[in-house]
C-alpha positions in Angstrom: -0.1 0.1 0.2 1.2 3.5 -1.0 1.1 4.9 2.5 1.4 8.6 2.2 -1.3 10.5 4.4 -2.1 13.2 1.7 -3.1 10.3 -0.4 -5.6 9.0 2.0 -9.4 9.3 1.8 -10.5 10.2 5.4 -14.5 10.2 4.9 -15.5 6.6 5.5 -18.6 6.8 3.6 -16.8 7.7 0.5 -14.6 4.4 0.8 -17.8 2.6 1.2 -19.4 4.1 -1.7 -16.3 3.4 -3.6 -16.3 -0.4 -2.8 -19.9 -0.3 -3.9 -19.5 1.3 -7.3 -16.3 -1.2 -7.9 -17.1 -4.6 -6.6 -14.9 -6.7 -9.1 -12.1 -7.5 -6.9 -8.7 -8.8 -6.9 -9.1 -11.6 -4.2 -5.6 -12.5 -3.0 -4.0 -15.0 -0.2 -1.4 -17.6 0.3 -1.7 -21.6 0.6 -0.4 -23.5 3.2 3.4 -23.2 1.8 3.0 -19.1 1.4 2.7 -19.5 -2.2 0.5 -16.5 -3.5 -2.8 -17.0 -5.3 -5.3 -14.7 -6.6 -8.7 -14.6 -8.3 -10.9 -12.1 -9.8 -14.6 -12.1 -8.4 -17.5 -10.0 -8.0 -18.7 -9.4 -4.5 -21.4 -7.9 -2.5 -20.4 -5.4 0.2 -22.8 -5.6 3.2 -23.0 -3.8 6.7 -24.2 -6.0 9.6 -24.4 -6.3 13.3 -24.3 -2.5 13.9 -24.2 -1.3 17.6 -27.1 0.3 19.2 -24.5 2.8 20.9 -23.1 3.6 17.4 -24.3 7.1 16.5 -23.9 6.5 12.7 -25.0 2.9 12.8 -21.8 1.5 11.5 -21.5 -2.4 11.8 -19.2 -4.9 10.4 -18.4 -5.1 6.9 -18.9 -8.4 4.9 -18.0 -9.3 1.5 -20.1 -12.3 -0.3 -19.7 -14.1 -3.6 -18.7 -17.3 -5.2 -15.9 -19.1 -7.0 -14.9 -22.5 -8.7 -14.3 -25.2 -6.3 -11.0 -27.0 -6.4 -9.2 -24.5 -7.9 -5.7 -23.3 -6.8 -7.2 -20.3 -4.8 -10.0 -22.4 -3.4 -7.8 -25.0 -1.9 -5.4 -22.2 -0.6 -8.0 -20.3 0.9 -9.1 -23.5 2.9 -5.6 -23.6 4.1 -5.2 -20.2 5.0 -8.2 -18.1 5.4 -6.3 -14.7 5.6 -7.1 -12.8 2.4 -6.7 -9.3 0.9 -9.5 -7.8 -1.2 -8.4 -5.2 -3.8 -11.0 -2.8 -5.3 -9.9 -0.8 -8.0 -11.4 2.3 -9.9 -10.3 4.5 -12.8 -6.5 5.2 -13.3 -4.3 7.3 -15.4 -0.9 8.5 -16.5 -0.1 12.0 -15.1 2.7 13.7 -17.5 5.2 16.0 -15.6 4.9 18.2 -18.7 1.6 19.6 -17.0 3.1 20.6 -13.7 4.3 24.2 -13.0 7.7 23.0 -13.1 8.1 20.0 -15.7 11.6 19.1 -14.7 10.3 16.4 -12.6 9.1 12.5 -12.9 5.7 11.7 -14.3 3.3 9.6 -12.1 0.0 7.8 -12.2 -3.1 8.8 -10.6 -5.4 5.9 -9.3 -7.9 5.0 -6.4 -7.8 1.5 -4.7 -9.0 0.3 -1.5 -7.7 -2.8 0.4 -9.9 -5.0 2.7 -8.1 -7.4 4.8 -10.3 -10.2 6.2 -10.8 -13.9 6.8 -12.8 -16.1 4.5 -15.1 -18.7 5.0 -17.1 -21.2 2.7 -20.9 -21.7 2.7 -23.4 -24.4 2.2 -25.5 -25.1 -0.7 -28.5 -23.1 0.9 -26.1 -19.9 1.0 -24.7 -20.4 -2.6 -28.5 -20.4 -3.8 -29.3 -17.3 -2.2 -26.1 -15.6 -3.4 -26.8 -16.6 -6.9 -30.3 -15.4 -6.7 -29.4 -12.2 -5.3 -26.4 -11.9 -8.0 -28.4 -12.5 -11.0 -31.1 -10.3 -10.1 -28.9 -7.6 -9.1 -27.1 -7.6 -12.4 -30.3 -7.9 -14.4 -31.6 -4.8 -12.9 -34.0 -6.7 -10.7 -35.9 -7.9 -14.0 -37.2 -11.2 -12.5 -38.4 -12.3 -16.0 -34.8 -12.4 -17.3 -33.9 -15.8 -18.6 -30.5 -15.4 -16.8 -32.0 -15.1 -13.5 -31.4 -18.0 -11.4 -35.2 -19.0 -10.6 -35.7 -19.2 -14.6 -32.6 -21.6 -15.3 -33.5 -25.1 -15.9 -33.2 -27.3 -12.6 -30.6 -29.7 -14.6 -28.4 -26.8 -15.5 -28.4 -25.2 -11.9 -27.8 -28.5 -10.4 -24.5 -29.3 -12.5 -23.5 -25.4 -12.1 -23.7 -25.9 -8.1 -21.4 -28.7 -8.0 -18.6 -26.7 -9.8 -18.9 -23.7 -7.4 -19.1 -22.6 -4.0 -20.1 -19.6 -1.9 -17.6 -17.6 0.3 -17.9 -14.7 2.9 -15.3 -12.4 4.1 -15.3 -10.7 7.3 -13.6 -7.6 6.9 -11.1 -6.8 9.8 -9.1 -3.7 8.2 -9.6 -1.4 5.5 -6.8 0.9 4.0 -6.8 3.1 1.0 -5.0 5.4 -1.6 -6.7 8.0 -3.6 -3.6 9.3 -5.2 -5.3 12.3 -7.2 -2.3 15.0 -7.3 -2.9 16.3 -3.6 0.8 17.0 -3.3 0.7 19.4 -6.4 0.5 23.2 -6.4 -2.6 24.7 -7.2 -1.5 25.8 -10.7 -0.3 22.4 -11.4 -3.3 20.7 -10.0 -5.5 22.9 -12.1 -3.6 22.2 -15.3 -3.8 18.3 -14.7 -7.3 18.6 -14.5 -7.5 20.8 -17.8 -5.4 17.9 -19.5 -7.4 15.0 -18.4 -10.7 16.5 -19.2 -9.6 16.7 -23.0 -9.3 12.9 -22.6 -11.7 10.0 -22.8 -12.5 7.1 -20.3 -10.5 7.0 -17.2 -8.7 10.5 -17.6 -11.9 12.3 -17.4 -13.2 10.3 -14.5 -10.0 11.1 -12.7 -10.3 14.7 -13.6 -13.8 14.7 -11.9 -12.6 13.2 -8.7 -10.0 15.9 -8.8 -12.6 18.6 -9.1 -14.5 17.2 -6.1 -11.3 17.9 -3.8 -10.1 21.3 -5.1 -11.8 23.4 -3.1 -10.4 21.6 0.1 -7.0 21.4 -0.9 -6.8 25.2 -2.1 -9.0 27.2 0.4 -9.6 30.8 -0.7 
């Protein structure tokens, strides 16, 4: 983790909304021999067990999803349940020629949230619930869609469920990097935004994120 204080997002709600917006994670861990494994999966992010004495109602975070059975990562996570889920968003190259002083190294702007936790695997019932929720969610709650779990042939779902397994991750710690040129002077910052707004895709998205923070960085 690129651990510099001025690249940290302090607002917990902003971090949570980022995780909800970019749920296709890199899920990493190590097996019993400390060999790294990784898979890419979509997850749901849920808050549960909020304390009555918590004024903002914050509870624990859980990530739920499914993966293929008997893969290297499934076997590794059974041996070692400590995992890291990486949520990534838009990213883009930042040319030093855009700085007020261009005689410096260029860099990269990006946003990332790292959620550490412990993974556990569920039974057939939990897998059905996850598959129902997943298919409905990504079909925009269209219960009539042919790909919604309840509309699939039972012979197909029976074969499918033998090949996959549900999981749940209880999040034990969260860190983030929102590296958006916060360490630059105001003139350079504004010029970076201007250059990125001329681009498409991630460049324009990073410019939008930088504009949200401009008034906080350069109070007038």
